[in-house]
C-alpha positions as CSV (number, residue, x, y, z in Angstrom):
1,M,41.7,-47.7,19.9
2,A,39.8,-47.5,16.6
3,T,40.0,-50.3,14.1
4,A,42.0,-48.1,11.6
5,E,44.6,-47.2,14.2
6,L,45.0,-50.8,15.2
7,Q,45.4,-51.9,11.5
8,F,48.0,-49.1,11.1
9,L,49.9,-50.2,14.2
10,I,49.8,-53.9,13.1
11,G,51.2,-52.8,9.7
12,I,54.0,-50.8,11.2
13,V,54.9,-53.7,13.5
14,G,54.9,-56.0,10.4
15,V,57.2,-53.7,8.5
16,V,59.6,-53.5,11.5
17,I,59.7,-57.3,11.8
18,F,60.3,-57.7,8.1
19,V,63.1,-55.2,8.1
20,G,64.6,-56.8,11.2
21,L,64.5,-60.2,9.6
22,F,66.1,-58.9,6.4
23,L,68.9,-57.3,8.4
24,A,69.5,-60.5,10.4
25,L,69.6,-62.5,7.2
26,L,72.1,-60.1,5.7
27,F,74.3,-60.0,8.8
28,S,74.2,-63.9,8.9
29,A,75.2,-64.0,5.2
30,I,78.1,-61.6,5.7
31,I,79.4,-63.6,8.7
32,G,78.9,-66.9,6.8
33,V,80.9,-65.6,3.8
34,G,83.6,-64.3,6.2
35,I,83.9,-67.7,7.9
36,A,83.9,-69.6,4.6
37,R,86.7,-67.3,3.3
38,L,88.7,-67.7,6.5
39,L,88.4,-71.5,6.2
40,Y,89.4,-71.4,2.5
41,V,92.5,-69.2,3.2
42,G,93.4,-71.3,6.2
43,G,93.0,-74.5,4.2
44,R,95.2,-73.3,1.4
45,W,97.9,-72.2,3.9
46,C,97.9,-75.6,5.5
47,V,98.1,-77.4,2.1
48,E,100.9,-75.1,1.1
49,K,102.8,-75.9,4.4
50,I,102.2,-79.6,4.0
51,H,103.3,-79.5,0.3
52,Q,106.5,-77.6,1.3
53,S,107.3,-80.1,4.0
54,Y,107.0,-83.1,1.6
55,S,108.8,-81.4,-1.3
56,L,112.2,-83.0,-0.2
57,G,114.1,-79.8,-0.2
58,N,112.8,-78.5,-3.5
59,T,112.0,-74.8,-2.9
60,H,109.9,-74.4,-6.1
61,T,106.3,-75.6,-6.1
62,K,104.9,-77.1,-9.3
63,N,101.4,-76.5,-10.5
64,C,100.1,-79.6,-12.0
65,I,96.7,-80.5,-13.4
66,G,96.0,-84.2,-12.9
67,R,93.5,-86.7,-11.7
68,I,91.9,-86.3,-8.3
69,V,91.7,-90.1,-7.8
70,P,95.2,-91.6,-8.2
71,H,95.8,-94.2,-10.8
72,H,96.8,-97.5,-9.3
73,Q,98.8,-99.9,-11.4
74,S,97.9,-103.6,-11.1
C-alpha cells in the first residue's frame, strides 16, 4: 500500500471510531435519562403511597411548603 492510501484508511477508521463513540455516548445518555426518570416516577409513587397510608383516613392530600429540617422545640 502507498502512504496516501494508508493515511486515507487511517482517517476513515478514525472517523468510524469517532462516530461509534458518539453513538455509544448518545445511547448511554438516553438510557441514563430513562433510568433517572423511572426512579423519579417510582419514588414519587412510593412517597404518595406512604403519605396516603399515614394520612389517618384523610383522602385529600395537602401541598405544603415548609422546612426540610424539622424544627425541634427545646
